[in-house]
C-alpha positions as CSV (number, residue, x, y, z in Angstrom):
1,M,0.0,0.0,0.0
2,L,2.8,2.4,0.9
3,K,4.7,1.6,-2.3
4,T,1.5,2.4,-4.3
5,L,1.1,5.8,-2.5
6,V,4.7,6.7,-3.2
7,L,4.4,5.7,-6.8
8,I,1.2,7.8,-7.2
9,S,2.9,10.7,-5.5
10,F,5.9,10.6,-8.0
11,V,3.5,10.4,-11.0
12,L,1.4,13.4,-9.7
13,F,4.6,15.4,-8.9
14,G,6.0,14.6,-12.4
15,N,2.8,15.9,-14.0
16,F,3.0,19.0,-11.8
17,V,6.6,19.8,-12.8
18,Q,5.8,19.4,-16.5
19,T,3.1,22.1,-16.3
20,D,3.3,25.9,-15.9
21,S,4.9,25.6,-12.4
22,C,8.4,25.7,-13.8
23,G,7.6,28.2,-16.6
24,K,8.6,25.7,-19.2
25,V,7.0,25.3,-22.6
26,G,6.4,22.1,-24.6
27,K,9.1,20.1,-26.2
28,K,10.5,21.6,-29.4
29,D,9.7,18.6,-31.5
30,S,6.3,17.6,-30.1
31,P,3.8,20.3,-29.1
32,I,1.7,19.7,-26.1
33,I,-2.0,19.7,-27.0
34,E,-4.3,20.3,-24.0
35,P,-8.0,19.5,-24.1
36,N,-10.1,22.6,-24.6
37,V,-13.8,22.8,-24.2
38,N,-13.9,26.4,-25.5
39,N,-12.3,25.5,-28.8
40,S,-14.5,23.6,-31.2
41,R,-11.6,22.5,-33.4
42,A,-10.1,19.0,-33.0
43,A,-6.5,18.6,-32.0
44,G,-4.4,18.8,-35.1
45,D,-6.6,21.3,-36.9
46,F,-4.9,24.6,-37.7
47,I,-6.4,28.0,-37.4
48,S,-4.8,31.0,-39.0
49,I,-3.5,33.9,-37.0
50,S,-5.9,36.3,-38.7
51,E,-8.8,34.0,-37.9
52,I,-7.8,34.0,-34.2
53,N,-7.7,37.8,-34.2
54,R,-11.1,38.0,-36.0
55,K,-12.8,35.6,-33.7
56,N,-11.2,37.2,-30.6
57,P,-11.8,34.2,-28.3
58,D,-11.7,34.6,-24.5
59,S,-9.7,31.5,-24.0
60,G,-8.6,28.3,-25.7
61,V,-5.8,26.2,-27.0
62,F,-5.1,26.6,-30.7
63,E,-2.7,25.2,-33.3
64,T,-1.4,27.7,-35.8
65,R,1.6,28.4,-38.0
66,G,3.6,31.4,-38.8
67,F,7.0,33.1,-39.3
68,I,9.0,34.7,-36.5
69,A,8.8,38.4,-37.2
70,K,10.2,39.7,-33.9
71,I,12.0,38.3,-30.9
72,Y,12.1,40.2,-27.6
73,T,14.1,39.3,-24.5
74,C,14.5,41.5,-21.5
75,P,18.0,43.1,-21.6
76,P,20.2,42.5,-18.6
77,C,20.2,45.1,-15.9
78,P,23.7,46.2,-14.9
79,P,24.7,45.8,-11.2
80,D,23.7,48.7,-9.0
81,A,21.4,50.2,-11.7
82,Q,17.7,50.9,-11.4
83,C,16.1,49.4,-14.4
84,K,12.5,49.5,-15.5
85,P,10.6,46.3,-15.3
86,C,10.5,44.4,-18.6
87,M,7.6,42.8,-20.4
88,K,7.7,39.0,-20.6
89,D,10.1,37.5,-23.2
90,N,8.1,37.0,-26.4
91,I,8.0,36.4,-30.1
92,V,5.8,38.0,-32.7
93,I,4.4,35.4,-35.1
94,S,3.1,36.4,-38.5
95,E,1.4,34.9,-41.5
96,E,3.8,36.8,-43.6
97,N,7.6,36.4,-43.7
98,K,8.6,39.8,-42.5
99,N,10.8,41.6,-40.0
100,L,9.2,43.8,-37.3
101,E,11.0,46.3,-35.2
102,T,8.0,47.5,-33.2
103,Y,4.7,46.1,-31.9
104,D,2.6,47.9,-34.5
105,L,0.8,44.7,-35.5
106,T,-1.9,43.9,-38.1
107,E,-4.5,41.1,-37.8
108,K,-1.9,38.8,-39.3
109,E,0.4,38.9,-36.2
110,L,0.3,37.7,-32.6
111,V,2.5,38.4,-29.6
112,V,3.3,35.1,-27.9
113,S,5.0,35.0,-24.5
114,T,7.7,32.3,-24.1
115,S,10.7,31.8,-21.9
116,E,12.4,30.2,-24.9
117,A,12.4,33.3,-27.2
118,K,16.1,33.1,-27.9
119,T,15.8,29.6,-29.4
120,F,13.8,31.0,-32.4
121,S,15.2,32.4,-35.6
122,K,13.6,35.3,-37.4
123,G,12.2,34.5,-40.8
124,K,11.8,30.8,-40.0
125,E,8.3,29.2,-40.1
126,Y,7.0,27.1,-37.3
127,K,3.9,25.2,-36.2
128,F,2.7,26.5,-32.8
129,T,0.4,25.4,-30.1
130,I,-0.7,28.4,-28.2
131,K,-3.0,29.1,-25.2
132,L,-5.0,32.2,-24.6
133,T,-4.7,33.0,-20.9
134,D,-7.2,34.5,-18.5
135,G,-5.2,37.7,-18.1
136,K,-4.4,40.7,-20.2
137,T,-1.3,42.8,-19.7
138,T,-1.4,44.7,-23.0
139,A,-3.8,46.9,-24.9
140,A,-4.4,44.2,-27.5
141,D,-8.0,42.9,-28.0
142,L,-6.9,39.3,-27.2
143,N,-5.9,38.1,-23.8
144,D,-2.2,37.3,-23.3
145,I,-1.0,34.3,-25.4
146,K,1.4,31.7,-24.0
147,L,3.4,29.3,-26.1
148,I,2.6,25.7,-25.2
149,G,4.6,23.9,-28.0
150,Y,6.3,24.4,-31.3
151,K,8.0,22.7,-34.2
152,I,10.0,24.2,-37.0
153,I,8.7,23.7,-40.5
154,E,11.5,22.7,-42.9
């Protein structure tokens, strides 16, 4: 009985560690697909970035594809300096292969927060699994978007 409880504890702890508790995103080569009652699309169905923007859903997990148009990581703060707080590290994904310097976005772009922003390459196309969160920290119509998984398209 004790061995069973210990085994169950390890399994539950392992599932906890793989979720948002550590701030990690899905594996590079196999996106994590979470069940989603708010999204009528089946897992594996793609939705375009512009369709996500047009529908403006409150929440959900979606699979989309796009090019990396912008990569943002918070610059380091020198010792003994008083630096402004940074926004979360993020990427801007676009239906078009273009380079953005600002956040002046069209309906063909999305800002996606990720702790792995530095692993992406501008101009490369990827498949993404993204999640609309419950919170909003920007002036965008959509709630904040978090990267769940990705895979480069070669």
